[in-house]
Each structure stands twice: as C-alpha cells, then as structure tokens.
N, CA, C, O and the ligand as a Tripos MOL2 file, in Angstrom:
@<TRIPOS>MOLECULE
protein
  301   299    76     0     0
PROTEIN
NO_CHARGES

@<TRIPOS>ATOM
      1 N         112.1200   93.8670   61.9210 N.3       1 MET1
      2 CA        112.1460   93.1240   63.1070 C.3       1 MET1
      3 C         111.2250   93.7240   64.1260 C.2       1 MET1
      4 O         111.1990   94.9390   64.3270 O.2       1 MET1
      5 N         110.4840   92.8810   64.7550 N.am      2 ASP2
      6 CA        109.5320   93.3370   65.7810 C.3       2 ASP2
      7 C         110.1930   93.6330   67.1220 C.2       2 ASP2
      8 O         110.8870   92.7860   67.6850 O.2       2 ASP2
      9 N         109.9830   94.7810   67.5990 N.am      3 GLU3
     10 CA        110.5970   95.1300   68.9110 C.3       3 GLU3
     11 C         109.5330   94.7710   69.9530 C.2       3 GLU3
     12 O         108.3350   94.8660   69.6870 O.2       3 GLU3
     13 N         110.0110   94.3370   71.2030 N.am      4 PRO4
     14 CA        108.9990   94.0040   72.2490 C.3       4 PRO4
     15 C         108.3130   95.3080   72.6440 C.2       4 PRO4
     16 O         108.9710   96.3480   72.6680 O.2       4 PRO4
     17 N         107.0550   95.2920   72.9440 N.am      5 ARG5
     18 CA        106.3060   96.4340   73.3790 C.3       5 ARG5
     19 C         106.1050   96.5020   74.8750 C.2       5 ARG5
     20 O         106.0790   95.4610   75.5320 O.2       5 ARG5
     21 N         105.9640   97.6760   75.4320 N.am      6 ASP6
     22 CA        105.7380   97.8360   76.8320 C.3       6 ASP6
     23 C         104.3570   97.1890   77.1580 C.2       6 ASP6
     24 O         103.4850   97.1910   76.2880 O.2       6 ASP6
     25 N         104.1320   96.6460   78.3640 N.am      7 PRO7
     26 CA        102.8230   96.1240   78.7580 C.3       7 PRO7
     27 C         101.8690   97.2890   78.8660 C.2       7 PRO7
     28 O         102.2610   98.4400   79.0590 O.2       7 PRO7
     29 N         100.5920   96.9450   78.7340 N.am      8 ALA8
     30 CA         99.5130   97.9650   78.8030 C.3       8 ALA8
     31 C          99.6150   98.5010   80.2430 C.2       8 ALA8
     32 O         100.0100   97.7940   81.1700 O.2       8 ALA8
     33 N          99.2270   99.8250   80.3890 N.am      9 PRO9
     34 CA         99.2420  100.3710   81.6920 C.3       9 PRO9
     35 C          98.1090   99.8650   82.5090 C.2       9 PRO9
     36 O          97.0530   99.5400   81.9650 O.2       9 PRO9
     37 N          98.2930   99.7810   83.8660 N.am     10 GLY10
     38 CA         97.3440   99.1830   84.7550 C.3      10 GLY10
     39 C          96.2270  100.1980   85.1060 C.2      10 GLY10
     40 O          96.1520  101.2700   84.5060 O.2      10 GLY10
     41 N          95.4090   99.8670   86.0310 N.am     11 ASP11
     42 CA         94.2760  100.7510   86.4260 C.3      11 ASP11
     43 C          94.7170  101.8100   87.4520 C.2      11 ASP11
     44 O          93.8980  102.6310   87.8630 O.2      11 ASP11
     45 N          95.9340  101.8090   87.8530 N.am     12 GLY12
     46 CA         96.3770  102.7690   88.7380 C.3      12 GLY12
     47 C          96.3570  102.3740   90.2780 C.2      12 GLY12
     48 O          96.8240  103.0820   91.1690 O.2      12 GLY12
     49 N          95.7650  101.1760   90.4530 N.am     13 SER13
     50 CA         95.6220  100.6970   91.8730 C.3      13 SER13
     51 C          97.0130  100.0590   92.2740 C.2      13 SER13
     52 O          97.6230   99.2990   91.5230 O.2      13 SER13
     53 N          97.4460  100.4280   93.4960 N.am     14 SER14
     54 CA         98.7300   99.9210   93.9440 C.3      14 SER14
     55 C          98.5680   98.6190   94.7690 C.2      14 SER14
     56 O          99.5540   97.9240   95.0130 O.2      14 SER14
     57 N          97.2870   98.2760   95.2130 N.am     15 ARG15
     58 CA         97.0570   97.1020   95.9470 C.3      15 ARG15
     59 C          96.7220   95.9430   94.9690 C.2      15 ARG15
     60 O          95.7920   96.0190   94.1660 O.2      15 ARG15
     61 N          97.5430   94.8590   95.0870 N.am     16 GLN16
     62 CA         97.3370   93.7190   94.2340 C.3      16 GLN16
     63 C          97.4380   92.4510   95.0720 C.2      16 GLN16
     64 O          98.2450   92.3630   95.9980 O.2      16 GLN16
     65 N          96.5560   91.4140   94.7120 N.am     17 PRO17
     66 CA         96.7020   90.1860   95.3560 C.3      17 PRO17
     67 C          98.0280   89.5110   95.0910 C.2      17 PRO17
     68 O          98.6600   89.7870   94.0710 O.2      17 PRO17
     69 N          98.4680   88.6380   95.9740 N.am     18 ALA18
     70 CA         99.6890   87.9180   95.8400 C.3      18 ALA18
     71 C          99.6020   87.0360   94.5890 C.2      18 ALA18
     72 O          98.6140   86.3180   94.4390 O.2      18 ALA18
     73 N         100.5660   87.0560   93.7070 N.am     19 VAL19
     74 CA        100.5310   86.2170   92.5290 C.3      19 VAL19
     75 C         101.8560   85.5910   92.3850 C.2      19 VAL19
     76 O         102.8800   86.2710   92.3280 O.2      19 VAL19
     77 N         101.8540   84.2960   92.3240 N.am     20 GLY20
     78 CA        103.1460   83.6050   92.1710 C.3      20 GLY20
     79 C         103.0740   82.5210   91.1690 C.2      20 GLY20
     80 O         101.9960   82.0700   90.7830 O.2      20 GLY20
     81 N         104.2310   82.0980   90.7440 N.am     21 VAL21
     82 CA        104.2730   81.0090   89.7530 C.3      21 VAL21
     83 C         104.0290   79.7430   90.4310 C.2      21 VAL21
     84 O         103.3280   78.8910   89.8850 O.2      21 VAL21
     85 N         104.5800   79.5380   91.6430 N.am     22 GLY22
     86 CA        104.3860   78.3180   92.3500 C.3      22 GLY22
     87 C         103.2410   78.3890   93.4000 C.2      22 GLY22
     88 O         102.3710   79.2550   93.3150 O.2      22 GLY22
     89 N         103.2580   77.4790   94.3690 N.am     23 ARG23
     90 CA        102.2880   77.4740   95.3680 C.3      23 ARG23
     91 C         102.5320   78.5070   96.4310 C.2      23 ARG23
     92 O         103.6670   78.6770   96.8760 O.2      23 ARG23
     93 N         101.4860   79.2120   96.8550 N.am     24 LEU24
     94 CA        101.6580   80.3010   97.8940 C.3      24 LEU24
     95 C         101.7100   79.6050   99.3010 C.2      24 LEU24
     96 O         101.1070   78.5590   99.5450 O.2      24 LEU24
     97 N         102.4600   80.2610  100.1690 N.am     25 SER25
     98 CA        102.5120   79.8590  101.5180 C.3      25 SER25
     99 C         101.1800   80.1510  102.1730 C.2      25 SER25
    100 O         100.3810   80.9210  101.6400 O.2      25 SER25
    101 N         100.9270   79.5420  103.3300 N.am     26 PRO26
    102 CA         99.6410   79.8460  104.0920 C.3      26 PRO26
    103 C          99.4610   81.3600  104.3810 C.2      26 PRO26
    104 O          98.3630   81.9110  104.3070 O.2      26 PRO26
    105 N         100.5790   81.9810  104.7070 N.am     27 VAL27
    106 CA        100.5070   83.4180  105.0310 C.3      27 VAL27
    107 C         100.1280   84.1830  103.7490 C.2      27 VAL27
    108 O          99.2790   85.0750  103.7540 O.2      27 VAL27
    109 N         100.7850   83.7980  102.6730 N.am     28 GLN28
    110 CA        100.4950   84.5030  101.3600 C.3      28 GLN28
    111 C          99.0460   84.2620  100.9110 C.2      28 GLN28
    112 O          98.3900   85.1530  100.3730 O.2      28 GLN28
    113 N          98.5600   83.0120  101.1520 N.am     29 GLN29
    114 CA         97.2020   82.6770  100.7540 C.3      29 GLN29
    115 C          96.2310   83.4810  101.5580 C.2      29 GLN29
    116 O          95.2410   83.9600  101.0040 O.2      29 GLN29
    117 N          96.4680   83.6640  102.8920 N.am     30 ALA30
    118 CA         95.6100   84.4090  103.7320 C.3      30 ALA30
    119 C          95.6040   85.8720  103.3590 C.2      30 ALA30
    120 O          94.5520   86.5070  103.2900 O.2      30 ALA30
    121 N          96.8180   86.4110  103.1140 N.am     31 TYR31
    122 CA         96.8420   87.8390  102.6730 C.3      31 TYR31
    123 C          96.2250   88.0120  101.3390 C.2      31 TYR31
    124 O          95.5540   89.0150  101.0980 O.2      31 TYR31
    125 N          96.4290   87.0440  100.4260 N.am     32 SER32
    126 CA         95.7640   87.2760   99.1490 C.3      32 SER32
    127 C          94.2730   87.1970   99.1890 C.2      32 SER32
    128 O          93.5920   87.8790   98.4230 O.2      32 SER32
    129 N          93.7290   86.3450  100.1040 N.am     33 ALA33
    130 CA         92.2960   86.2380  100.3140 C.3      33 ALA33
    131 C          91.8140   87.5930  100.8210 C.2      33 ALA33
    132 O          90.7850   88.0790  100.3540 O.2      33 ALA33
    133 N          92.5100   88.2080  101.7450 N.am     34 TYR34
    134 CA         92.1040   89.4980  102.3360 C.3      34 TYR34
    135 C          92.1580   90.5760  101.1840 C.2      34 TYR34
    136 O          91.2180   91.3570  101.0340 O.2      34 TYR34
    137 N          93.2180   90.6040  100.4130 N.am     35 THR35
    138 CA         93.3470   91.5860   99.3870 C.3      35 THR35
    139 C          92.3110   91.4610   98.3080 C.2      35 THR35
    140 O          91.7420   92.4690   97.8880 O.2      35 THR35
    141 N          92.0380   90.2370   97.8310 N.am     36 VAL36
    142 CA         91.0570   89.9970   96.8030 C.3      36 VAL36
    143 C          89.6410   90.5360   97.3600 C.2      36 VAL36
    144 O          88.8960   91.1840   96.6250 O.2      36 VAL36
    145 N          89.3360   90.2570   98.5910 N.am     37 HIS37
    146 CA         88.0880   90.6840   99.2100 C.3      37 HIS37
    147 C          88.1030   92.2460   99.2000 C.2      37 HIS37
    148 O          87.1350   92.8640   98.7570 O.2      37 HIS37
    149 N          89.1730   92.8570   99.6750 N.am     38 TYR38
    150 CA         89.2600   94.2810   99.7700 C.3      38 TYR38
    151 C          89.0010   94.9620   98.4970 C.2      38 TYR38
    152 O          88.2700   95.9520   98.4690 O.2      38 TYR38
    153 N          89.5930   94.4590   97.3700 N.am     39 LEU39
    154 CA         89.5270   95.0760   96.0950 C.3      39 LEU39
    155 C          88.0920   94.9910   95.5780 C.2      39 LEU39
    156 O          87.6650   95.8750   94.8360 O.2      39 LEU39
    157 N          87.3320   93.9500   95.9490 N.am     40 ALA40
    158 CA         85.9820   93.7890   95.3620 C.3      40 ALA40
    159 C          84.8730   94.2690   96.3330 C.2      40 ALA40
    160 O          83.7160   94.3720   95.9260 O.2      40 ALA40
    161 N          85.1930   94.5480   97.5470 N.am     41 CYS41
    162 CA         84.1430   94.8760   98.5460 C.3      41 CYS41
    163 C          83.8260   96.3950   98.5520 C.2      41 CYS41
    164 O          84.7150   97.2380   98.6750 O.2      41 CYS41
    165 N          82.5960   96.6790   98.4200 N.am     42 VAL42
    166 CA         82.1200   98.1260   98.4340 C.3      42 VAL42
    167 C          82.3160   98.7760   99.8120 C.2      42 VAL42
    168 O          82.6660   99.9520   99.9120 O.2      42 VAL42
    169 N          82.0870   97.9960  100.8590 N.am     43 ILE43
    170 CA         82.2450   98.4900  102.2090 C.3      43 ILE43
    171 C          83.6700   98.8500  102.4720 C.2      43 ILE43
    172 O          83.9560   99.9400  102.9670 O.2      43 ILE43
    173 N          84.6190   97.9130  102.1350 N.am     44 CYS44
    174 CA         86.0530   98.1390  102.4170 C.3      44 CYS44
    175 C          86.5860   99.2660  101.6050 C.2      44 CYS44
    176 O          87.4730   99.9800  102.0710 O.2      44 CYS44
    177 N          86.1070   99.4640  100.4380 N.am     45 ARG45
    178 CA         86.6480  100.5690   99.5460 C.3      45 ARG45
    179 C          86.1180  101.9400   99.9720 C.2      45 ARG45
    180 O          86.7030  102.9430   99.5640 O.2      45 ARG45
    181 N          85.0730  102.0450  100.7490 N.am     46 ASP46
    182 CA         84.5260  103.3640  101.1010 C.3      46 ASP46
    183 C          84.6730  103.4710  102.6330 C.2      46 ASP46
    184 O          84.0230  102.7610  103.4000 O.2      46 ASP46
    185 N          85.6190  104.4570  103.0610 N.am     47 VAL47
    186 CA         85.8810  104.6080  104.4590 C.3      47 VAL47
    187 C          84.6150  105.0800  105.2670 C.2      47 VAL47
    188 O          84.5520  104.8860  106.4810 O.2      47 VAL47
    189 N          83.6890  105.6550  104.6230 N.am     48 ASP48
    190 CA         82.5090  106.1500  105.2690 C.3      48 ASP48
    191 C          81.4420  105.1200  105.5380 C.2      48 ASP48
    192 O          80.4580  105.4440  106.2030 O.2      48 ASP48
    193 N          81.5810  103.8440  105.0410 N.am     49 ARG49
    194 CA         80.5730  102.7830  105.1730 C.3      49 ARG49
    195 C          80.7220  102.0050  106.4520 C.2      49 ARG49
    196 O          79.8560  101.1850  106.7570 O.2      49 ARG49
    197 N          81.7910  102.2190  107.2300 N.am     50 GLY50
    198 CA         81.8700  101.5240  108.5490 C.3      50 GLY50
    199 C          82.7040  100.2530  108.3700 C.2      50 GLY50
    200 O          83.4220  100.0580  107.3890 O.2      50 GLY50
    201 N          82.5510   99.3830  109.4150 N.am     51 TRP51
    202 CA         83.3860   98.1940  109.5160 C.3      51 TRP51
    203 C          82.8590   97.0580  108.6910 C.2      51 TRP51
    204 O          81.6440   96.8830  108.5950 O.2      51 TRP51
    205 N          83.7320   96.2750  108.0860 N.am     52 CYS52
    206 CA         83.3860   95.1270  107.2710 C.3      52 CYS52
    207 C          83.7150   93.8560  108.0400 C.2      52 CYS52
    208 O          84.8830   93.5780  108.3100 O.2      52 CYS52
    209 N          82.7010   93.0870  108.3910 N.am     53 ASP53
    210 CA         82.9240   91.8750  109.1380 C.3      53 ASP53
    211 C          83.7690   90.8080  108.3850 C.2      53 ASP53
    212 O          84.5790   90.0790  108.9570 O.2      53 ASP53
    213 N          83.5150   90.7800  107.0880 N.am     54 VAL54
    214 CA         84.2780   89.8200  106.2900 C.3      54 VAL54
    215 C          85.7710   90.0920  106.2860 C.2      54 VAL54
    216 O          86.6190   89.2060  106.3900 O.2      54 VAL54
    217 N          86.0360   91.4410  106.1530 N.am     55 ALA55
    218 CA         87.4680   91.8320  106.0700 C.3      55 ALA55
    219 C          88.0980   91.5680  107.4390 C.2      55 ALA55
    220 O          89.2470   91.1380  107.5430 O.2      55 ALA55
    221 N          87.3050   91.8420  108.4940 N.am     56 GLU56
    222 CA         87.9200   91.5690  109.8390 C.3      56 GLU56
    223 C          88.2240   90.1340  110.0120 C.2      56 GLU56
    224 O          89.2850   89.7850  110.5300 O.2      56 GLU56
    225 N          87.3100   89.2550  109.5860 N.am     57 GLN57
    226 CA         87.5700   87.8020  109.7070 C.3      57 GLN57
    227 C          88.7930   87.3360  108.9190 C.2      57 GLN57
    228 O          89.6420   86.5770  109.3860 O.2      57 GLN57
    229 N          88.8160   87.8620  107.6590 N.am     58 LEU58
    230 CA         89.9770   87.4910  106.8050 C.3      58 LEU58
    231 C          91.3090   88.0500  107.4010 C.2      58 LEU58
    232 O          92.3550   87.4120  107.2730 O.2      58 LEU58
    233 N          91.2630   89.1700  108.0130 N.am     59 TRP59
    234 CA         92.4700   89.8310  108.5600 C.3      59 TRP59
    235 C          92.9610   88.9040  109.7840 C.2      59 TRP59
    236 O          94.1500   88.6460  109.9720 O.2      59 TRP59
    237 N          91.9470   88.4520  110.5650 N.am     60 LYS60
    238 CA         92.2990   87.5090  111.7020 C.3      60 LYS60
    239 C          92.9410   86.2300  111.2110 C.2      60 LYS60
    240 O          93.9240   85.7420  111.7690 O.2      60 LYS60
    241 N          92.3730   85.7200  110.1830 N.am     61 VAL61
    242 CA         93.0300   84.5080  109.6080 C.3      61 VAL61
    243 C          94.4020   84.7360  109.1480 C.2      61 VAL61
    244 O          95.2840   83.9010  109.3460 O.2      61 VAL61
    245 N          94.6190   85.9120  108.5030 N.am     62 TYR62
    246 CA         95.9700   86.2770  108.0550 C.3      62 TYR62
    247 C          96.8870   86.3830  109.2890 C.2      62 TYR62
    248 O          97.9890   85.8350  109.2860 O.2      62 TYR62
    249 N          96.4450   87.0720  110.3200 N.am     63 GLN63
    250 CA         97.2530   87.2430  111.5540 C.3      63 GLN63
    251 C          97.5890   85.8930  112.1890 C.2      63 GLN63
    252 O          98.7060   85.6750  112.6590 O.2      63 GLN63
    253 N          96.6100   84.9990  112.1950 N.am     64 ALA64
    254 CA         96.8020   83.6160  112.8300 C.3      64 ALA64
    255 C          97.8600   82.9000  111.9650 C.2      64 ALA64
    256 O          98.7800   82.2910  112.5110 O.2      64 ALA64
    257 N          97.7440   82.9620  110.6500 N.am     65 ALA65
    258 CA         98.7160   82.3070  109.7800 C.3      65 ALA65
    259 C         100.1190   82.8720  109.9820 C.2      65 ALA65
    260 O         101.0930   82.1200  109.9930 O.2      65 ALA65
    261 N         100.2270   84.1660  110.1400 N.am     66 ASP66
    262 CA        101.4550   84.8380  110.3400 C.3      66 ASP66
    263 C         102.0260   84.3780  111.6750 C.2      66 ASP66
    264 O         103.2180   84.0760  111.7390 O.2      66 ASP66
    265 N         101.2750   84.3130  112.6940 N.am     67 GLU67
    266 CA        101.6830   83.8560  114.0440 C.3      67 GLU67
    267 C         102.2780   82.4550  113.9780 C.2      67 GLU67
    268 O         103.3200   82.1610  114.5650 O.2      67 GLU67
    269 N         101.5620   81.5910  113.2250 N.am     68 VAL68
    270 CA        102.0200   80.1970  113.1670 C.3      68 VAL68
    271 C         103.4150   80.1250  112.4220 C.2      68 VAL68
    272 O         104.3230   79.3860  112.8030 O.2      68 VAL68
    273 N         103.4980   80.9520  111.3390 N.am     69 ALA69
    274 CA        104.7930   80.9080  110.6030 C.3      69 ALA69
    275 C         105.9040   81.4880  111.4790 C.2      69 ALA69
    276 O         107.0340   81.0020  111.4290 O.2      69 ALA69
    277 N         105.6170   82.4860  112.2560 N.am     70 TYR70
    278 CA        106.6000   83.1440  113.1200 C.3      70 TYR70
    279 C         107.0580   82.0880  114.1100 C.2      70 TYR70
    280 O         108.2640   81.9330  114.3000 O.2      70 TYR70
    281 N         106.1720   81.3680  114.7410 N.am     71 ARG71
    282 CA        106.4500   80.3270  115.7710 C.3      71 ARG71
    283 C         107.3540   79.2840  115.2170 C.2      71 ARG71
    284 O         108.2850   78.8280  115.8800 O.2      71 ARG71
    285 N         107.0580   78.8680  113.8860 N.am     72 LYS72
    286 CA        107.9080   77.8730  113.2550 C.3      72 LYS72
    287 C         109.3230   78.3640  113.0190 C.2      72 LYS72
    288 O         110.2760   77.5920  113.1290 O.2      72 LYS72
    289 N         109.4690   79.6320  112.7000 N.am     73 LEU73
    290 CA        110.8000   80.2420  112.5120 C.3      73 LEU73
    291 C         111.5680   80.3890  113.7770 C.2      73 LEU73
    292 O         112.7900   80.2430  113.7810 O.2      73 LEU73
    293 N         110.8650   80.6850  114.8940 N.am     74 THR74
    294 CA        111.5770   80.9850  116.1590 C.3      74 THR74
    295 C         111.6150   79.8400  117.0700 C.2      74 THR74
    296 O         112.3190   79.8490  118.0790 O.2      74 THR74
    297 N         110.8020   78.7620  116.7030 N.am     75 GLY75
    298 CA        110.7750   77.4630  117.3860 C.3      75 GLY75
    299 C         110.7260   77.4450  118.8360 C.2      75 GLY75
    300 O         110.7030   76.3730  119.4400 O.2      75 GLY75
    301 ZN         84.7360   94.0950  102.9580 Zn       76 ZN76
@<TRIPOS>BOND
     1     1     2 1
     2     2     3 1
     3     3     4 2
     4     3     5 am
     5     5     6 1
     6     6     7 1
     7     7     8 2
     8     7     9 am
     9     9    10 1
    10    10    11 1
    11    11    12 2
    12    11    13 am
    13    13    14 1
    14    14    15 1
    15    15    16 2
    16    15    17 am
    17    17    18 1
    18    18    19 1
    19    19    20 2
    20    19    21 am
    21    21    22 1
    22    22    23 1
    23    23    24 2
    24    23    25 am
    25    25    26 1
    26    26    27 1
    27    27    28 2
    28    27    29 am
    29    29    30 1
    30    30    31 1
    31    31    32 2
    32    31    33 am
    33    33    34 1
    34    34    35 1
    35    35    36 2
    36    35    37 am
    37    37    38 1
    38    38    39 1
    39    39    40 2
    40    39    41 am
    41    41    42 1
    42    42    43 1
    43    43    44 2
    44    43    45 am
    45    45    46 1
    46    46    47 1
    47    47    48 2
    48    47    49 am
    49    49    50 1
    50    50    51 1
    51    51    52 2
    52    51    53 am
    53    53    54 1
    54    54    55 1
    55    55    56 2
    56    55    57 am
    57    57    58 1
    58    58    59 1
    59    59    60 2
    60    59    61 am
    61    61    62 1
    62    62    63 1
    63    63    64 2
    64    63    65 am
    65    65    66 1
    66    66    67 1
    67    67    68 2
    68    67    69 am
    69    69    70 1
    70    70    71 1
    71    71    72 2
    72    71    73 am
    73    73    74 1
    74    74    75 1
    75    75    76 2
    76    75    77 am
    77    77    78 1
    78    78    79 1
    79    79    80 2
    80    79    81 am
    81    81    82 1
    82    82    83 1
    83    83    84 2
    84    83    85 am
    85    85    86 1
    86    86    87 1
    87    87    88 2
    88    87    89 am
    89    89    90 1
    90    90    91 1
    91    91    92 2
    92    91    93 am
    93    93    94 1
    94    94    95 1
    95    95    96 2
    96    95    97 am
    97    97    98 1
    98    98    99 1
    99    99   100 2
   100    99   101 am
   101   101   102 1
   102   102   103 1
   103   103   104 2
   104   103   105 am
   105   105   106 1
   106   106   107 1
   107   107   108 2
   108   107   109 am
   109   109   110 1
   110   110   111 1
   111   111   112 2
   112   111   113 am
   113   113   114 1
   114   114   115 1
   115   115   116 2
   116   115   117 am
   117   117   118 1
   118   118   119 1
   119   119   120 2
   120   119   121 am
   121   121   122 1
   122   122   123 1
   123   123   124 2
   124   123   125 am
   125   125   126 1
   126   126   127 1
   127   127   128 2
   128   127   129 am
   129   129   130 1
   130   130   131 1
   131   131   132 2
   132   131   133 am
   133   133   134 1
   134   134   135 1
   135   135   136 2
   136   135   137 am
   137   137   138 1
   138   138   139 1
   139   139   140 2
   140   139   141 am
   141   141   142 1
   142   142   143 1
   143   143   144 2
   144   143   145 am
   145   145   146 1
   146   146   147 1
   147   147   148 2
   148   147   149 am
   149   149   150 1
   150   150   151 1
   151   151   152 2
   152   151   153 am
   153   153   154 1
   154   154   155 1
   155   155   156 2
   156   155   157 am
   157   157   158 1
   158   158   159 1
   159   159   160 2
   160   159   161 am
   161   161   162 1
   162   162   163 1
   163   163   164 2
   164   163   165 am
   165   165   166 1
   166   166   167 1
   167   167   168 2
   168   167   169 am
   169   169   170 1
   170   170   171 1
   171   171   172 2
   172   171   173 am
   173   173   174 1
   174   174   175 1
   175   175   176 2
   176   175   177 am
   177   177   178 1
   178   178   179 1
   179   179   180 2
   180   179   181 am
   181   181   182 1
   182   182   183 1
   183   183   184 2
   184   183   185 am
   185   185   186 1
   186   186   187 1
   187   187   188 2
   188   187   189 am
   189   189   190 1
   190   190   191 1
   191   191   192 2
   192   191   193 am
   193   193   194 1
   194   194   195 1
   195   195   196 2
   196   195   197 am
   197   197   198 1
   198   198   199 1
   199   199   200 2
   200   199   201 am
   201   201   202 1
   202   202   203 1
   203   203   204 2
   204   203   205 am
   205   205   206 1
   206   206   207 1
   207   207   208 2
   208   207   209 am
   209   209   210 1
   210   210   211 1
   211   211   212 2
   212   211   213 am
   213   213   214 1
   214   214   215 1
   215   215   216 2
   216   215   217 am
   217   217   218 1
   218   218   219 1
   219   219   220 2
   220   219   221 am
   221   221   222 1
   222   222   223 1
   223   223   224 2
   224   223   225 am
   225   225   226 1
   226   226   227 1
   227   227   228 2
   228   227   229 am
   229   229   230 1
   230   230   231 1
   231   231   232 2
   232   231   233 am
   233   233   234 1
   234   234   235 1
   235   235   236 2
   236   235   237 am
   237   237   238 1
   238   238   239 1
   239   239   240 2
   240   239   241 am
   241   241   242 1
   242   242   243 1
   243   243   244 2
   244   243   245 am
   245   245   246 1
   246   246   247 1
   247   247   248 2
   248   247   249 am
   249   249   250 1
   250   250   251 1
   251   251   252 2
   252   251   253 am
   253   253   254 1
   254   254   255 1
   255   255   256 2
   256   255   257 am
   257   257   258 1
   258   258   259 1
   259   259   260 2
   260   259   261 am
   261   261   262 1
   262   262   263 1
   263   263   264 2
   264   263   265 am
   265   265   266 1
   266   266   267 1
   267   267   268 2
   268   267   269 am
   269   269   270 1
   270   270   271 1
   271   271   272 2
   272   271   273 am
   273   273   274 1
   274   274   275 1
   275   275   276 2
   276   275   277 am
   277   277   278 1
   278   278   279 1
   279   279   280 2
   280   279   281 am
   281   281   282 1
   282   282   283 1
   283   283   284 2
   284   283   285 am
   285   285   286 1
   286   286   287 1
   287   287   288 2
   288   287   289 am
   289   289   290 1
   290   290   291 1
   291   291   292 2
   292   291   293 am
   293   293   294 1
   294   294   295 1
   295   295   296 2
   296   295   297 am
   297   297   298 1
   298   298   299 1
   299   299   300 2
@<TRIPOS>SUBSTRUCTURE
     1 MET1         2 RESIDUE 1 A MET
     2 ASP2         6 RESIDUE 1 A ASP
     3 GLU3        10 RESIDUE 1 A GLU
     4 PRO4        14 RESIDUE 1 A PRO
     5 ARG5        18 RESIDUE 1 A ARG
     6 ASP6        22 RESIDUE 1 A ASP
     7 PRO7        26 RESIDUE 1 A PRO
     8 ALA8        30 RESIDUE 1 A ALA
     9 PRO9        34 RESIDUE 1 A PRO
    10 GLY10       38 RESIDUE 1 A GLY
    11 ASP11       42 RESIDUE 1 A ASP
    12 GLY12       46 RESIDUE 1 A GLY
    13 SER13       50 RESIDUE 1 A SER
    14 SER14       54 RESIDUE 1 A SER
    15 ARG15       58 RESIDUE 1 A ARG
    16 GLN16       62 RESIDUE 1 A GLN
    17 PRO17       66 RESIDUE 1 A PRO
    18 ALA18       70 RESIDUE 1 A ALA
    19 VAL19       74 RESIDUE 1 A VAL
    20 GLY20       78 RESIDUE 1 A GLY
    21 VAL21       82 RESIDUE 1 A VAL
    22 GLY22       86 RESIDUE 1 A GLY
    23 ARG23       90 RESIDUE 1 A ARG
    24 LEU24       94 RESIDUE 1 A LEU
    25 SER25       98 RESIDUE 1 A SER
    26 PRO26      102 RESIDUE 1 A PRO
    27 VAL27      106 RESIDUE 1 A VAL
    28 GLN28      110 RESIDUE 1 A GLN
    29 GLN29      114 RESIDUE 1 A GLN
    30 ALA30      118 RESIDUE 1 A ALA
    31 TYR31      122 RESIDUE 1 A TYR
    32 SER32      126 RESIDUE 1 A SER
    33 ALA33      130 RESIDUE 1 A ALA
    34 TYR34      134 RESIDUE 1 A TYR
    35 THR35      138 RESIDUE 1 A THR
    36 VAL36      142 RESIDUE 1 A VAL
    37 HIS37      146 RESIDUE 1 A HIS
    38 TYR38      150 RESIDUE 1 A TYR
    39 LEU39      154 RESIDUE 1 A LEU
    40 ALA40      158 RESIDUE 1 A ALA
    41 CYS41      162 RESIDUE 1 A CYS
    42 VAL42      166 RESIDUE 1 A VAL
    43 ILE43      170 RESIDUE 1 A ILE
    44 CYS44      174 RESIDUE 1 A CYS
    45 ARG45      178 RESIDUE 1 A ARG
    46 ASP46      182 RESIDUE 1 A ASP
    47 VAL47      186 RESIDUE 1 A VAL
    48 ASP48      190 RESIDUE 1 A ASP
    49 ARG49      194 RESIDUE 1 A ARG
    50 GLY50      198 RESIDUE 1 A GLY
    51 TRP51      202 RESIDUE 1 A TRP
    52 CYS52      206 RESIDUE 1 A CYS
    53 ASP53      210 RESIDUE 1 A ASP
    54 VAL54      214 RESIDUE 1 A VAL
    55 ALA55      218 RESIDUE 1 A ALA
    56 GLU56      222 RESIDUE 1 A GLU
    57 GLN57      226 RESIDUE 1 A GLN
    58 LEU58      230 RESIDUE 1 A LEU
    59 TRP59      234 RESIDUE 1 A TRP
    60 LYS60      238 RESIDUE 1 A LYS
    61 VAL61      242 RESIDUE 1 A VAL
    62 TYR62      246 RESIDUE 1 A TYR
    63 GLN63      250 RESIDUE 1 A GLN
    64 ALA64      254 RESIDUE 1 A ALA
    65 ALA65      258 RESIDUE 1 A ALA
    66 ASP66      262 RESIDUE 1 A ASP
    67 GLU67      266 RESIDUE 1 A GLU
    68 VAL68      270 RESIDUE 1 A VAL
    69 ALA69      274 RESIDUE 1 A ALA
    70 TYR70      278 RESIDUE 1 A TYR
    71 ARG71      282 RESIDUE 1 A ARG
    72 LYS72      286 RESIDUE 1 A LYS
    73 LEU73      290 RESIDUE 1 A LEU
    74 THR74      294 RESIDUE 1 A THR
    75 GLY75      298 RESIDUE 1 A GLY
    76 ZN76       301 GROUP 0 **** ****
C-alpha cells in the first residue's frame, strides 16, 4: 500500500503571494500584486539599490484598497 509522501521542500522564502481557491478580495489582489513584484524585482530584493517606484505605486494601491475595505466595515 502506498503511503502519502511529504511535499517537496520549498526554496526557503517566507514571502508568498496570496493564493486562494476562490476569488481574491480587492485587498488580497493588491497585496498579491505587490508581493509578486517584490519577489521578482532586483531592486526590491537588494536593500542597497535604493527605492523602487513600481513597488511604491503597488503599495499605495494596496493601502487605498485597504482603506476602502476599512470604510465599508466601519460604515
Ligand atoms: Zn521593485
């Protein structure tokens, strides 16, 4: 009888984009876009390279989506 095997080990990175079975909320989509960019961007991954304009814009989009969601909750 075949026993289930453990999944293969990851690459050691703790940051992962949001992954869901269903549709992501706007906040999750914005955070996922930021995280996907961060993981692939040479500038973001190297603290000595300075500020990344793309990451800054994606972070602002995330903050705006978060603010909209917060206002909906607090009405
Ligand atoms: Zn970047």
